[in-house]
N, C-alpha and C positions, 0 to 999 in steps of 0.2 A: 246645314251639316257636309262638315268634312270630305270632302272626296272617296277616302278610304277611309270612309267611319265605318263600309261592314266588314271589312278584312277577318277571316281566320283561317286558322291553320288547317292545309289541304293536308302535305305531305313531306318527308325529309329522303332525302339520297344523296346515298355516298359515293354512289358509281355511276356513270352514265347510262348503266343498262336500268339501273331504279329509275332514273326519269318520268314521272309521266308521258302519257301519247303528246308528240306535238302539236293539239289543239287549240284552237282560240288564239290572244294573243298575249303575250307575257312582257316584263318591265324589270329586268333586272339590276340588285342592289351591290355594287363594289367597292375595297376598299382596303385601306392598308388597315390589320389590325389597330386596335383603340383610336380610332378615328370617327369614333361617332355614326357608326351605321345601321347597328341595331336605337340604339335613340335616335336617329333621324327620321326612320320604318314608325316607331311609334309614336312619334309626333306627328307625322302624317297621317295617322291610322286616328289620334288619338284614341289609345291604346296604350296603358303603363307598361302588359306586361307583353304583349302581341310576339313582339321579339326579344330574342334572350338580352338582357344588361349586362356585362359584370366588369369590374376596375381590374380584372387580370383582359391583358388582351388574347388573343387567339379561339376566345369562350365555343366560336362559331366554325363549329367542322363540319356540317352536312350544308346541304345547297337546302335551304327552305323552302318555297312555296305557301303564297299563302292568297288565297282563294277571295275575288270582290264580288262576287255572283257572275252568274249564268259561267260567260268562259274566258273572264280578266285574269290572272293573276299577276300578284309580286312575289319577286324574287331576290332572297336574301344570302346571295354567296357566300363565300369562310372566309373571312378577313385575312387581308396577307404580310409573311413581311415578319412574321412574331418567332424569334431566335429561337427560343424554347422550342417549337414543337419540332418535330423528331424530324429528319434528313428526308427518309423513304416516305413522312406521309407528305413531306412539305414539295416531295417529287408530285406524286398522285393529284395532287388540287393543282399544281403546276400543268398538267397532262390533260387536269378533267376539265378544269374552268379554260383552257385554252380549247381544246374540244368544244366545249358548251358555249362558248361567244363567240365561235366562228363559221360553227354548223348548226347550229339551233334556228330552223325555222321560222318557228312565232313567236322568238323573240323581239320585240320594236324599236329598240331602245336599252339604253344603257344607263343609269344612275350612279356616276362617281364619285363618290365621298374623298375628300380633301380635310384633312385639318387643317383651317386657315394658315396657322402657325409655321406649320411643315407642309407646302403643297409640295405638287411634283414631285416626289421619290421616285430612283428610277425603278420601281415599283408600280409606281401609277403611271410612270410613261409605256413600260412595258404593257401596261392592260391598255394603254392606248393605241397601240400599234397592235395588238392582238385585236384590236375590234374594227379602229376604223376601215377594213378593206374592206369589210363590211355590206359596207357604206349605209347603215342605220347609225340614227342619232346618239351623241351624249352628250349628258346634260352634268353636270359637273356640279358638286353642292359644298362649299366653303364653309364644313361645320366649325362649331365652337368660336362664332364670329365675336360673339360678345367676352372673347379673353385679350382682343384685341380693340384698341380705342377704335372711334370712328373714322379715324384721315387714316390710321394703319391700316383698318378692313378694306378700306377703296382703293387704299396704294396696296394691296396686296390684292384685291377682282382685278385691278386693271395690268399686274403683272401680269399673274396669270392669264386673265385673258388674251392679252397681246404675243404671247407665246403657244396658246391653242392654236390660234389665229397661225397663227405662223408656222406652226409645226406638224397639223394634226387638219382641223379644220372643222367643218360637220359639227360644229361642241358650244353650248349654251353654259353662261357658268352665273352664278350666284353666292350670294351671302349668307350663312344660314346658321340656326341658333334654335337647339336641342330648348334649352334651356329657358331659354326666352320667347321662346313661338315665334322665331320672326325668320320671316322667306316662305313662309306653311303656302301661304296665295299662291306665288310666283313657281313653286315647287310643282301644285299640283295644273296648275294651267298649262303646265308644260306637257306634264307628266302626262295628264289627261288627253291630252290633242295624239298622246302616243297609243293610248289604251283605246280609245274610242274617235278615229278619225274619220270616223263620218259625224256631223253636227249633228245631224238630228239623234242619234245616239246618246248625246251626253248628257247627263246623269243631271238633274235640276242643282245640283250643287256648283257645278260649275259656269253657274249662270249669276 
């Protein structure tokens, strides 16, 4: 059974004041609009409609919490970088996201989703700069890897890994394809180690 099989919607927040109390362990998913973040969440949860997927970028407008059972949560952050978002909303989310990533005490790690054809955009770099000072880990999913040849995908993986190691550190990275369901086990292993840091508490799905 996939590690995130039992994920269910918990709550949405528009402002920091709307966030649930910082209890338990959270892992957040962030990424540029249309990078495949919601599709990645759905694939990991083995659920077609856990997170809303649209071909129109910028549809995730709230911080959405999904409960895994007990006090473990996946958190879907609003996609960033969509040009048609009004400036006031863009500024609101920039402030909200930076505060959430910098100050949320029970946030144990960040999954940063990048389209493997367009990795490390200026806003991706900004997310890395916001989060890394916290000392918590980042795992990069290079999504839509099926859109590249195997050799091109591996070259991208190595190039991005090299830059992450040189400039930020404390990052892991992998190729991922929601369409082909490739990279699921690798992602589960890393994210699961954040959610269940005590080995004895890891669900059977990790075995």
